[in-house]
C-alpha positions in Angstrom: 123.0 89.0 29.3 123.5 88.2 33.3 122.9 91.6 35.4 125.7 92.6 37.2 124.5 94.7 40.7 125.3 98.1 39.3 123.3 97.2 36.5 120.2 95.7 38.6 120.3 98.6 40.8 120.0 101.5 37.5 117.1 99.6 36.4 115.8 98.9 39.6 115.9 103.7 39.8 114.5 103.4 36.2 111.9 101.2 36.9 110.7 103.5 40.3 111.1 106.5 38.3 108.7 105.2 35.5 106.0 103.4 38.3 105.8 106.7 40.3 106.1 109.5 37.3 109.2 110.9 38.6 112.5 111.9 38.0 115.3 109.2 38.6 117.3 112.4 40.3 114.6 112.0 43.2 115.3 108.5 44.4 117.9 107.7 47.3 119.3 104.2 47.6 119.2 103.4 50.8 121.0 99.9 50.9 122.5 97.6 48.8 122.9 93.8 50.2 124.3 90.5 49.5 121.4 88.5 50.5 120.7 84.2 49.4 116.9 83.9 48.7 114.9 80.7 49.5 113.9 80.3 46.2 114.5 81.2 42.4 111.5 84.1 42.6 113.7 85.3 45.3 111.1 84.6 47.4 109.0 87.6 45.4 106.5 85.5 43.3 104.1 86.7 41.0 100.3 85.6 41.8 100.3 82.1 41.2 103.8 81.6 40.1 105.8 78.2 40.7 109.1 78.6 41.7 112.3 76.3 42.0 113.4 75.7 46.1 116.5 76.5 45.6 118.7 79.1 47.8 119.4 81.7 45.2 121.8 84.7 45.7 121.6 87.7 44.3 121.2 91.5 46.0 118.3 93.1 48.2 118.3 97.1 46.5 116.5 99.2 49.1 115.4 102.5 47.7 113.6 105.9 48.9 111.7 108.4 47.2 109.2 110.9 48.9 109.5 109.4 52.1 108.5 105.8 51.5 111.0 103.3 50.6 110.7 100.3 48.5 112.3 96.7 47.5 113.6 95.3 44.9 115.3 92.1 44.4 117.7 90.7 41.9 120.3 88.3 41.4 122.7 87.3 37.9 119.6 86.9 35.6 116.7 88.5 37.3 114.6 92.0 38.8 111.8 92.1 40.8 110.3 94.9 42.7 109.0 93.1 46.0 105.6 94.0 47.5 104.9 97.0 45.7 101.0 98.2 46.6 100.8 95.0 47.9 102.1 92.6 44.5 105.4 91.1 42.9 106.7 92.2 40.2 108.9 91.1 37.2 110.9 93.9 36.2 
């Protein structure tokens, strides 16, 4: 099932709340923008992951909680958490 922008945001909020052990109501949406990522991993490969090198259109989702900002990257096929504690995650 293809992700819509709204579904990607919803899943990102739920994932961040779970990772931080907080309520989704404590998370705010800072910015959501359409971007072109440099590869199929949305510029956020997991360790040792190889991905196709082709421009991929999607969304950069910036969320905030307790004074910290968090970046998710999504397209119609996937959602990734970018540089969370120095590591990228496929959600």
